[in-house]
C-alpha positions in Angstrom: 38.6 5.4 -25.0 35.6 7.1 -23.4 35.4 7.5 -19.6 33.0 9.2 -17.2 32.8 9.8 -13.6 30.0 10.7 -11.3 29.4 11.2 -7.6 27.8 8.0 -6.5 25.8 9.8 -3.7 24.0 11.8 -6.4 23.0 8.7 -8.3 21.6 7.0 -5.1 19.5 10.1 -4.4 18.1 10.0 -7.9 16.8 6.4 -7.6 13.2 6.6 -6.4 13.0 2.9 -5.4 16.3 2.9 -3.4 16.0 2.5 0.3 19.3 4.4 0.4 17.6 7.4 -1.1 15.9 8.1 2.2 12.4 6.6 1.6 11.4 3.6 3.7 11.5 0.4 1.6 7.8 -0.4 2.2 6.8 2.9 0.7 8.6 2.3 -2.6 8.1 -0.4 -5.2 10.8 -2.9 -5.7 11.2 -2.2 -9.4 9.9 0.5 -11.7 7.7 -2.1 -13.3 5.8 -2.5 -10.1 4.9 1.2 -10.1 1.3 1.9 -10.9 1.9 1.9 -14.7 -1.3 1.5 -16.7 -1.6 0.5 -20.3 -5.2 0.8 -21.6 -6.7 -2.0 -23.6 -7.0 -1.1 -27.3 -10.2 -1.7 -29.2 -10.9 -1.5 -32.9 -7.7 -3.0 -34.1 -9.5 -5.0 -36.8 -10.9 -1.9 -38.5 -14.1 0.1 -38.6 -16.2 -2.6 -40.2 -15.6 -5.4 -37.6 -16.3 -5.8 -33.9 -14.2 -3.7 -31.6 -12.9 -6.9 -30.0 -12.2 -9.8 -32.3 -12.9 -12.7 -29.9 -14.4 -13.9 -26.7 -12.2 -15.8 -24.2 -12.7 -18.0 -21.2 -10.4 -18.4 -18.2 -9.1 -21.9 -17.9 -6.9 -23.8 -15.4 -6.7 -20.8 -13.1 -7.4 -22.5 -9.8 -9.3 -21.3 -6.8 -7.7 -17.8 -6.8 -8.7 -17.1 -10.4 -6.8 -15.3 -13.2 -5.1 -12.0 -12.3 -6.2 -9.1 -14.4 -3.4 -6.6 -14.5 -3.1 -2.9 -15.3 -0.4 -3.5 -17.9 1.0 -6.5 -19.9 3.6 -7.7 -17.5 3.6 -9.9 -14.4 4.8 -7.1 -12.0 2.0 -4.7 -13.0 -0.6 -3.9 -10.5 -3.4 -6.5 -10.1 -6.8 -4.8 -10.6 -9.1 -7.8 -10.3 -9.4 -11.6 -10.7 -11.4 -13.6 -13.3 -12.8 -16.8 -11.9 -12.5 -20.2 -13.6 -14.8 -20.1 -16.6 -15.1 -16.3 -16.5 -15.5 -14.7 -19.9 -13.9 -11.6 -21.4 -13.8 -9.9 -24.8 -10.3 -10.3 -26.2 -9.5 -7.0 -27.9 -5.7 -6.9 -28.3 -2.5 -8.7 -27.4 1.1 -7.7 -26.4 3.8 -7.9 -29.0 5.2 -11.0 -27.5 1.7 -12.5 -27.4 2.1 -13.5 -23.7 -0.7 -11.0 -22.7 -4.2 -10.4 -23.9 -5.9 -7.1 -23.5 -9.5 -7.9 -22.3 -12.8 -6.3 -21.3 -14.5 -8.5 -18.8 -18.0 -9.5 -19.8 -20.7 -8.0 -17.5 -24.2 -9.5 -17.7 -25.7 -6.5 -15.7 -24.7 -3.8 -18.3 -23.7 -3.2 -21.8 -19.9 -2.9 -22.2 -20.2 -0.8 -25.3 -18.7 -3.4 -27.6 -21.7 -4.3 -29.8 -21.0 -1.7 -32.5 -17.7 -1.4 -34.5 -15.2 1.2 -33.3 -14.6 3.9 -35.9 -10.9 3.8 -35.2 -8.3 2.1 -33.0 -8.6 3.6 -29.5 -8.3 2.9 -25.8 -11.3 1.2 -24.2 -13.1 3.8 -22.0 -16.4 1.9 -21.4 -18.1 1.0 -18.2 -16.7 -2.6 -17.9 -13.5 -3.7 -16.2 -10.6 -4.0 -18.6 -7.0 -5.1 -18.2 -4.4 -7.6 -19.2 -4.4 -11.4 -18.6 -1.9 -14.1 -19.3 -2.7 -15.6 -22.7 -1.8 -19.1 -21.4 -4.8 -19.0 -19.2 -7.4 -17.9 -21.7 -9.2 -20.2 -24.2 -10.7 -18.5 -27.2 -14.4 -19.5 -27.5 -15.6 -17.3 -30.4 -17.5 -14.1 -30.3 
C-alpha cells in the first residue's frame, strides 16, 4: 500500500487558476485550457510535391455570428476571429480526433503564400489569418 500526504495550503498556492491562491477570479482563466495556448496550423503534410494545404473549405450553417476561429483545436481556446457564412479558408491539417480543422483564411487582397508546395511539414507563418475551426461547420469545396 502506497500513501502520501501533503500540506493542502501548499497545493492551493500552486494552482494558478484558483481564487484561493490570492488572485482575483476575473484575472485568472477558469481552466488551464482557456489560457492563451496557441497551436500553429501545420502546412505541407501531404509532402513536398503537393499544395501546402490539401483543400479549400467554406463555412456552412454558422448563423449570423459566424464560425469561431480559435488559437488551438479545442472549444475553450482563445477566439482569434470569426468566419462569416460562406467564408472560405484553406484546409491544411486536422486534429487527431478530426473535430477541428487547421485553416488559413483566404484573403483576396494579398497572397497567403500557399501557391507553391512546402518543402517540409512546418507551421504556417504567412501573412494571412490562421487558426482552428470546428470541422462540423466547414464543407470541403476543392482547391
